[in-house]
C-alpha positions as CSV (number, residue, x, y, z in Angstrom):
1,M,0.0,0.0,0.0
2,S,1.4,3.4,-1.0
3,L,1.9,6.3,1.4
4,M,-0.8,8.3,-0.5
5,S,-3.4,5.5,-0.3
6,E,-2.7,5.0,3.4
7,F,-3.1,8.7,4.0
8,R,-6.3,8.8,2.0
9,E,-7.7,5.9,4.0
10,F,-6.7,7.6,7.3
11,A,-8.1,11.1,6.3
12,L,-11.4,9.8,5.1
13,K,-12.2,7.6,8.1
14,G,-15.4,8.7,9.7
15,N,-13.8,9.6,13.0
16,V,-11.3,12.0,11.5
17,V,-14.0,13.7,9.4
18,D,-16.3,13.9,12.4
19,L,-13.5,15.4,14.5
20,A,-12.8,18.0,11.9
21,V,-16.4,19.0,11.7
22,G,-16.6,19.2,15.5
23,V,-13.6,21.4,15.7
24,I,-14.9,23.8,13.1
25,V,-18.4,24.0,14.6
26,G,-16.8,24.4,18.1
27,A,-14.7,27.3,16.9
28,A,-17.8,29.0,15.4
29,F,-19.8,28.3,18.6
30,G,-16.9,29.8,20.7
31,K,-17.1,33.0,18.6
32,I,-20.8,33.3,19.2
33,V,-20.5,32.8,22.9
34,D,-17.5,35.1,23.1
35,S,-19.5,37.8,21.3
36,L,-22.5,37.2,23.7
37,V,-20.2,37.7,26.7
38,K,-18.3,40.7,25.4
39,N,-21.1,42.6,23.7
40,V,-24.3,41.6,25.5
41,L,-23.6,40.4,29.1
42,M,-20.5,42.3,30.2
43,P,-21.6,45.9,29.4
44,P,-24.6,45.7,31.8
45,I,-22.5,44.0,34.4
46,G,-19.9,46.7,34.2
47,Y,-22.6,49.4,34.4
48,A,-24.1,47.7,37.4
49,I,-20.8,47.7,39.3
50,G,-20.2,51.4,38.6
51,G,-19.0,51.5,35.0
52,V,-15.9,49.4,35.6
53,N,-14.3,47.9,32.5
54,F,-12.4,44.8,33.8
55,N,-9.9,44.9,30.9
56,E,-8.7,48.3,32.1
57,L,-8.0,47.2,35.7
58,A,-4.2,47.1,36.3
59,I,-1.5,47.8,38.8
60,T,1.9,49.3,37.9
61,L,4.7,47.6,39.8
62,P,7.8,49.7,40.4
63,T,11.1,48.5,39.0
64,P,14.7,49.5,39.9
65,T,15.1,51.1,36.4
66,G,12.2,53.4,37.0
67,N,10.0,51.8,34.3
68,G,6.9,50.2,35.8
69,V,5.7,46.8,35.0
70,L,2.0,46.7,34.3
71,L,0.1,43.9,36.1
72,K,-3.2,43.5,34.2
73,Y,-5.3,41.6,36.7
74,G,-8.5,42.9,35.1
75,E,-7.9,40.9,32.0
76,F,-7.5,37.8,34.1
77,V,-10.7,38.5,35.9
78,Q,-12.4,39.1,32.6
79,T,-11.1,35.7,31.3
80,I,-12.5,34.0,34.4
81,V,-15.9,35.6,33.9
82,D,-15.8,34.7,30.2
83,F,-15.0,31.1,31.0
84,T,-17.7,30.8,33.7
85,I,-20.4,32.2,31.3
86,I,-19.2,30.0,28.4
87,A,-19.2,26.9,30.6
88,F,-22.7,27.7,31.8
89,V,-24.0,28.3,28.2
90,L,-22.4,25.0,27.1
91,F,-23.9,23.2,30.0
92,M,-27.4,24.5,29.1
93,V,-26.9,23.5,25.4
94,I,-25.9,20.0,26.4
95,K,-28.7,19.7,28.9
96,A,-31.2,20.8,26.1
97,I,-29.7,18.2,23.7
98,N,-29.9,15.5,26.3
99,M,-33.6,16.3,27.1
100,A,-34.4,16.3,23.3
101,K,-32.6,13.0,22.9
102,K,-34.6,11.4,25.8
103,R,-37.8,12.7,24.3
104,F,-37.0,11.2,20.9
105,E,-36.0,7.9,22.5
106,K,-39.4,7.7,24.4
107,E,-41.3,8.5,21.2
108,A,-39.3,5.8,19.3
109,A,-39.9,3.2,22.1
110,A,-43.7,4.1,22.2
111,A,-44.1,3.7,18.4
112,P,-45.4,0.3,17.2
113,P,-42.9,-1.8,15.4
114,P,-43.1,-1.5,11.6
115,P,-45.0,-4.1,9.7
116,P,-43.0,-6.9,8.3
117,A,-41.8,-6.6,4.7
118,P,-44.0,-8.3,2.1
119,S,-41.4,-10.9,1.4
120,E,-41.4,-12.0,5.0
121,V,-45.2,-12.3,5.0
122,Y,-45.0,-14.4,1.8
123,L,-42.3,-16.6,3.3
124,K,-44.4,-17.2,6.4
125,E,-47.4,-18.1,4.3
126,I,-45.3,-20.6,2.3
127,R,-43.9,-22.1,5.5
128,D,-47.4,-22.4,7.0
129,A,-48.7,-24.0,3.7
130,L,-45.8,-26.5,3.7
131,V,-46.4,-27.4,7.3
132,A,-50.1,-27.9,6.7
133,G,-49.4,-30.0,3.6
134,K,-47.2,-32.5,5.5
135,R,-50.0,-33.3,7.9
């Protein structure tokens, strides 16, 4: 088997393709949630706590050379808040998916089994006729 055919077999396996789709959809979902946090949720939170923008919070640490080192703890706080909101949103999405999955499983279990295929019905009739003919 050549190197190209092995690579083609590897790349086209279902798991690799599914993983690639999952990464792409996950990145897009991350952008949506990031925009939700930055543009919708954080402005009211900042306004409610007195107009504070977390990204601007910092402390200047003195150095022997006289130049200060900027310690941006506000960005760290903002990242923690972003993570918490993203984790909560993801939890809610997964919870909704699980609820929908359970509902569909209940509906599938409650549905009557499909009728047998016509060929199976004919085979059963032939079997029954043969059994009746032997008696």
